[in-house]
N, C-alpha and C positions, 0 to 999 in steps of 0.2 A: 828639836821637839816643840810641839805646839800644845797649848792648854786650851781646851774648849770647855767653857763654863756654861752650864744651863741654869737659868734662874727659876726659882720656885720656893715654895715653903715646905718644910719637912713635915711628915706625918700623913697617915692614911686619909684623914679627913680633908686634906687639901689635894689629894692625888689627881683628881679630875677637874680641878679648877682651871679656868682660862689662864690665870696667873702662873700656872705650873707647866705651861706648854714647853718651856725651855727644858725642864726635867724630862718631859716626855720625849722630846727630840733626842736627847742624849741616850735615853734607854733604847730607843730604836737603833741608833747608830751603833751602840755597844752590841746589841743582838745581831744586827746584820753583818757586822765586821768582826765578830768573834773576839771581843775584848775579854780580858781576864776578869777574875772575880772582883767583887766590890770590896774595897778596903776603907777603913775610917782613917782619914788624914786631912790635915789643913782645915780643921773645923768643918769637915764635910765628908762626902763619899767620893772616892775616886776609882776609876777603872783605867788600866793601861792597855794599849793595843796599837794597831796600825790601821790607818785608812790609806789604802793604796800602799805606796812605799814609805809613807810618812808616819813617824811615831807621834801618837797623840795621847794626852792624858785628859780623860773626861772628868770634870769636877762638878758635883752638885753640892753647893754650900748648904750646910745644915744650920746656918745662923739665922734663918728666917730672912725674907726678902730684904728688909731694911738694913741688914748688916752683911749683905753678900760680899761687899768689898773687903772685909776682914779676911775671909776665906780665900778669895781670889788673890789678894795681895800676898798672903802667906805662901801660897803655891808658887807664884812667880818669883818671890824672893828665894825660896828654897832651891829652885832650879836655875837661879841667876838669869832669868829671862826678862826681856823687855816687853813693852806693850805690843810690839809687832808679832809676838808669839801668841797673843791672846785673841780668842774669838768668843763672844758672848751670845748665847741663844736666849731670846726673850720675847714675851708677848708684846704686841704693838697695837694699841687702840686706833692709831691713825692709818692703819692699813685695812683694806677689805678682808673679811674673814678668809683665812687659809691662803692668803697671798704671802709670798716669801721674798724678802728683799735683803740685800747685803749692803752695808755701807761702812765706811771708815770714819770714826769720830762722830762728833755732833753733840747735840744737847741731850737732856734726859727726858724731856716731854712729860715731866711729873712722875716718871717711873722710879720708884724708890730703890730698886735693885741697881739700876744704872747710876742713880745719884750716889749710892754708896761706893760703887766701884770708882766712879769719877773722883770722889773725895779722897780715896785711898791711893789712886794710881794716876789720875788724869783721864782725859776724855778720848785720847787717840788710840782706841782699840777698835777692832773689827766687830761689827754687830750683825747677827742674823736675826732680822726682824720678822716675827711670825704673826701675821695679821689675825686679830680676833674681832675686828670691827668695833664700832662705838655704839653704846646703848642709846644715843640720841641726845641725852642731856647730862650735863656735868654732875648733877646730884645723884645720878644712877650709876656712876662709874664704879664706885667701890663694890657695891653689891654685884655688879656685872662681872668684874674681873675676879672676884672671890666667889663666883658661882660656877657650877659645873657646866661643861659644854652640854647643850641640849641633845636629846636623843636623835633629833633630825640632823644634827651636825656630825654625828659619829663617822659616817662614811667619808665625808670631806676631811675630817681630822685624820683619820687613818690614811687616806690618800696623800695628804700633805706630808705626814710623818714618814710614810714609806718612800715618797719621792726624795725627801731630804736624805734619808739613809742610803738610797740607791745612788744618789748623785754626790755624796759626800767627798768622793775622790777629788772632784774639781775644787771643792772648798779647800781641801788639804794642800792642793797644788797652788793655791792662790788665784785660781781662775774663777773669780767671783761672778763675772758676767755669764760665763758658760754654765756655772752652777745654777744661777737664777733662771736662765733660759731652759735648761734641761729639766729643772724641777717643774716649771710652768708647763712644759710639753707633756711630762708624765701626768700632771693633774688633768690634762685635757682628755686623756685616754678613757 
């Protein structure tokens, strides 16, 4: 079994923030792959299902971004899984808007959700980095990530999320390069 954690903040006021794109990705995967109903568990919301032939637990921590690691660590401990079973979907300032990159391990680049998971579990987990672009100056970062996607970005956002959901089978199989390639191809259509 794999645990795919999407990072975001709970509550309708945060739903369309750039910082919540990890939650959005999980919602699309759940819809496209027919996951079961949402349940409250592990200080968050979970849905169980299959992506291709692989069993996946989708987890959206309800702990707010800065404490995401508590929820993720609890789920991994419950299922007695190692970091190799964890994939984290998160917003990435250092990627162009709507680019999708997968990497194993690495730093937190100031991302509080990643920092929390790193503190609770270590850094050697797979990350699906969802590009939101950078506002240009460090002083504008907080307002930018905690702001909604612009109306002009809606089509690109929907395209990225749809491509992730459509190509999720490759991610479940551990075919990260194929996943990134096929997501990028879908976004060109």
